[in-house]
N, C-alpha and C positions, 0 to 999 in steps of 0.2 A: 503494500499499499504505500501510497506517495499522497502527502497533503501539500496543498499551495496556498499560501496566504499573500495576497496582494495589498499594497498600500501606496499612498501618495497621490491618490486621485484629488480632485477638487475643482473649484471654479478659478478661471484665470482668463484675463483679457485677450483679445486676439493680438497675435503677436508675442504672446508671452511663452514661457517654457515650463513644463513639468517633468519630474521624473518619477515614473513608477517603479517600484520594486516588487519582487515575488521570491519569497523565500520558501524553499521545498524542505520537507522534514519526512520522516519515514525512511523507506528503502531508495534513498537517493542513489545509491551506487547502481541501480537498475536503469536510470534515466539515460535515454538515448538522444533526447531531442528536447529542447524547449521552445516555446513560441507565445507570441502575444497576438490577441484577436481583440477585435472590438465589434460591438453590436449597437448602431443606431436606432432609435425607435422607428418601428416600421420597416426595418431592412434586416437581411441576413447577416450572420456572423461572418467576418473577413479576416483572413490573415493580414497582420501589419508588420510582423518581424519573426526572424526565426534563427535558432542556432542549433544545430548547423543549417545553412541557408535553405538547403533543398530545392526542389522543382516547383514549388507552388509559387505563383507570381504574387507580389505585394502591389497594392494600388499606386500607380504614378504620383498619385496627389502626397503620398508620404515619402517618396524617396527623396533623400537630400535633407529631410527634416526629423526623422524618426531614425535612432540609432540603438539597437539593442547590445548588450554587453552583459558579462557574466562575472561573478566572483566565485570561483569554485570553493576556495576555503569557506566562505559563509554560505555556500549553497543556495546562491540569490542570483537572479537574473534582474536587469534592469531595462526600462525602456525611456530613453531620452528623447523628449518631444520638443521640438524647438519651433519657432515661427507658427505656433497653432493658430488655427482658423476654426470659425463657428462650425463647419462642418467636420470638424474632428470630435464634436461632441458626441459622445457614446459611453456604453459601459465597456471597460477594458478587462479582459479576461487572460489571466496566465494558463498555459497549457503545457502539459509535459507528457511525453511517451516514454514509457518504461517496459523493459523486456524482463518479465518474470517468467511464469510457466508459458506465458504467451504475451503478445503485446498489449498493454494496457494504455488507456488514454485518461489522463487526470485533468480536472478543470479548477481553478480557484472559484471563489465567490463572486470575484468581479469589483471593480472600483469605477466609480462614476468619474468622469471627466467632462466638465461643461466649460466652453469657451464661449465669451459673451463678445458681441461685436461692439 
């Protein structure tokens, strides 16, 4: 089992920055990949960043503005979001894939990001 806890969401004005954190606990040695997704009201959940990168594309709208990094010692990944736009408003979710007896996918509870114009 892997547990994921996100933090760092909030409200920011357009053009501002936020850094989200996601701390993994449990069977962290089984994690093979981690990612950030977001879901805006009325829209489907979309990938915005992943480590390793993988083949799933991210929206052009976040390229050059969103950066994912990791701290293996802290078992934490981060999503640095710069030059935020109102259309970045969404619930952001941390995701982890873990290989135990088979591949499992885990999600955090989500953290709200609101960008005001």
